[in-house]
Every structure is written in C-alpha cells, then in structure tokens.
N, C-alpha and C positions, 0 to 999 in steps of 0.2 A: 864418764864424769862421776856417777854415783859410786863406782868401784874405787876411784881415787879418794873420794871423800870418806868412804868407809875405812879405807886403809889408813888414811891420815888420822882418823879418829882413834883407830886401834893403837897407832903409834903414840899418840898423845896419852892415851889411857895407860899404856905400858910405862911411859915416862913418869906419869904421876905416881904409879905404884912403886917405881924405882926410887923416887924422891921420898916417898913415905918410908921405905925400908932404910934409907940412909939416915933419916931423922930418928927412927927407932934405934938404930945401932948407936948413933951418937948419944942418945939419952942413956942407953945401957952402959956403954963403955966410959963415956966421959960426962957424967951428969952435971959436974961442976964447971965444965967448959962452956960458958954461956955464949961465947962468940961462935963456936962451931955449931952449937944447937940452934942458935938464932939464924945462922946462915942456912942450915938445913931446913928450918921452918919457912924461911923466905923462899927458898927454891920449891918447897912443897906448895906454898901458896901460889906461886907463879904457874906451876904445873896444873894445879887445880883450876885456876882461872882460865888457862888455855883449854883445859878439858871441858869446862862448862861452855865456853864459846863454841868449841868444836861440836859438842853435843847439841847445842842450840841450833847451829847451822845444819847439822845432820837431821835433826827433827823437822826443821823447816823443809828441807829437801824431800824428806820422807812424806810429809804432809802434802807437798805439791805433787809428788808422784802419785800418791793415793787419790788425790782429788782429780788429777787428769785421768787416771785409770777408771775411776768411777764415772766420770763424764763420758768417756769413750764407750764404756760398757752400757751406760744408759742410752746413748745414741744408737748403739748397735741393737740393743733389745727393742727400742722404740721402732726402729726401721723394720725389724723382723716382725713385730706385732702388726705394724701397719700393712706390710705386704700380705701377711696371713689374713688380716681383716678384709683387704681388697679382694683377695682370692675367694674367700668364703662369701663375701657379698655378691660377687659375680656368680658364684655357684648357686646361691640362694635365689638370685634373679632368674637364672635359667631354670632352676627347679620350680619356681613359681609359675613361669610360663608353661612349663610342661604339665604341671598340675592343673592349670586352667584348661589347657587343651584336652587333657584326659577327662576333665569334668564336662567338657562340651561334647563328648562323644554321645551320639544318639543311638542307643542299642536297638530301639524299635525300628528305626529306619534301616539299620544294618540287617536286621532279621528279615524285613520286607524285601530288601535288595537281594538277600540270599535266596529267598523263595522265588522271586521273579527272574533273576538272572544276574550275571556278573556285572554288566554295564547297561546303561540306558540305550545304547546302540543296538543291542541284541534283541531278538524276538522275545516275546513274553512266554518263554519256556521255563520248565522247572530245572533249576540248577542241580538238584539232587539226581534227576534222571541223567544228566550229563556226567555226573560223577560215577553213576552205576555202569554206564556203557560208553566209555571214552573212545572205544574203537570205531564207533559209528560217526564220530565227529569228523568232518572233513578238515584237512590240513590246508589252510589258505596259502601257507608258504610254499608247499609243494605244487599246488595248482598254478600259482603265479610263476614258479620256476619252470614248470613244464610248458606253460604257454609261451614264456619268453624263449625257451629253447626251440620250440616249434616255430616261432616267428623268425628266429635266427636261421634255422635250417631252410625254411620256406618263406623268404621275405615277401613274395607276392601273395596277396590275400585271395580267397576264392572268388570274391566278387569281381576283383580285377581280372582274374582268369576268365570268368564268364563274359565280362564285357569285351575282352580281347577276342575271345572265340566268336562272339556274335558279330563283332566288327569284321573279322576275317570272313565269316559266312556271307555277310552283305557284300563285301568287296569281291569275293570269288565264290559264288554259289555253286559253281560246278565242282568244287573240291569237296563240299560238305553235303551236297544233295543226294538224290537217288542215283545209283550207279548207271542204270539204263539211260536215265535222262542225261547224265554226264557224257555217256558214250555217244548218243545221238547228237548232242551238242557239239562234240568234237568232230564228228563226221561232217556236220554241216559247215563247221568252220573251215575244214580242209577243202571242201568243195568251193566255198566262197573264195578262198585264197587262190585256188587253181584258176577260177574264172577271172579273177582280177589280174592274175599273171597273163592269161591269154589276151585280155583286152589291152594290157600294157604292151605286149609284143606286137599286136596288130597296129596299135597307134604308132609305135616306133617304126614299123615297116612302112606305114603310110607316109610318115614324115620323111623318111629316107627317099621314097619314090618322088615326093614333091620336090625335094632338094635336087635330085638328079635331073628332073624335068626342067627345073629353073636353070640349071647349069647348061643344059643343051640349048635352051632357047637363047640364052645370053651369048652362046658361041655362034 
C-alpha cells in the first residue's frame, strides 16, 4: 500500500511538471493567445491541486507509519529493559543471600574444628597429625568390604560352629573324648550286644519247646 501511494504521488508530480512546461511554452510561443494560455493555466491548477491532495495523503500515511514504528520500538525496548531489570533483580537477590551467608561464617569455630578434627563424631585427635601420616589411618571402606567378603565365603559364624561342636560332643561323647575311653566303651558295647543276642536266642528256643510240648499234649 505505501509503495502504491508513493508511486501515485510521483506520477501526479510528473503530471504537474508537464502542465507547467505546457504553460510556459504557450506563454513563450503565443503570448497573445489568451484562450490557450488560460487553458494551460487551468490544467496546471488542477494538477497542482491534485498534487497537494496526494502530498497531504502521503504525509498522513508517513506520519501514521512513523507513529506505529515508534510505538512498536518503544514497546520492544520497554520489554527488553523489564526483562533485564527482572534478571538483575534476581541476581541481586541471590548475591545478597550469598553475601549474608559469607558474613555469617565463623572463622574461629572453623579453626577450632580444624585443630580438634574433621567432624564431631571423630575422636579428639589432631587433624594436622592425620595430614602428616595419612598411611596410618585405617580405611573403613576396605575393612567393611573384607568383612563382608569373609562373611560371604564363611556364612556360619565361629560362635555357631562352637555351639554345634559342643552339641555334637554332648550327643556323642565317644567321638570327641579320650581315644582309650572310646575304645573301652566300644568293647563294652559289643559285649552287651552279644549277651543280648544270646538271651534272645535262648528265649526263642524256649518258646519253640513250649509250643512243641503243647502240640503233643493236644494230640
């Protein structure tokens, strides 16, 4: 739209210049021909009036365009400044908190903690001595790992082994006692077993004799 208006304005301007040239020629060639000079003057007036109207419309469009451009530029710059202000305000807030935390640092307490130890859970030993001889410090991670591996390889604890061994000794003392006593005990057991077998055989023979006598009597 602005391009068409500008093009139309240029055409009107050229038309006005052409009418002015015609009037000048008419005055030079036929200065006494009032009719032709008057016609050229009227055409020049029409072209000038049209040119003024076109120029006024073009100036209004230019002013509207400039006003809108300035408003958009103002809005854009205002938004940019607002974003920057918000960002810097947040940064100032965080920096203020950081400054307060730095101001709250107690250097005396930190020095006392350095002299006594790393943490409150540790013994009251000198931390500087720990720094001088770090190889003497035990590694809790390795000890825990070795104990866990040992527990995995030997799931039964020594106390359980002792309890099981004592229980076995109470149940079968001949297996865990003195070898001589174990040997005499085994011989006595063999003799008792043989005596029991003889008694059982005699009782069975007596029962068979009684059965046979009863059968004869019944016959």
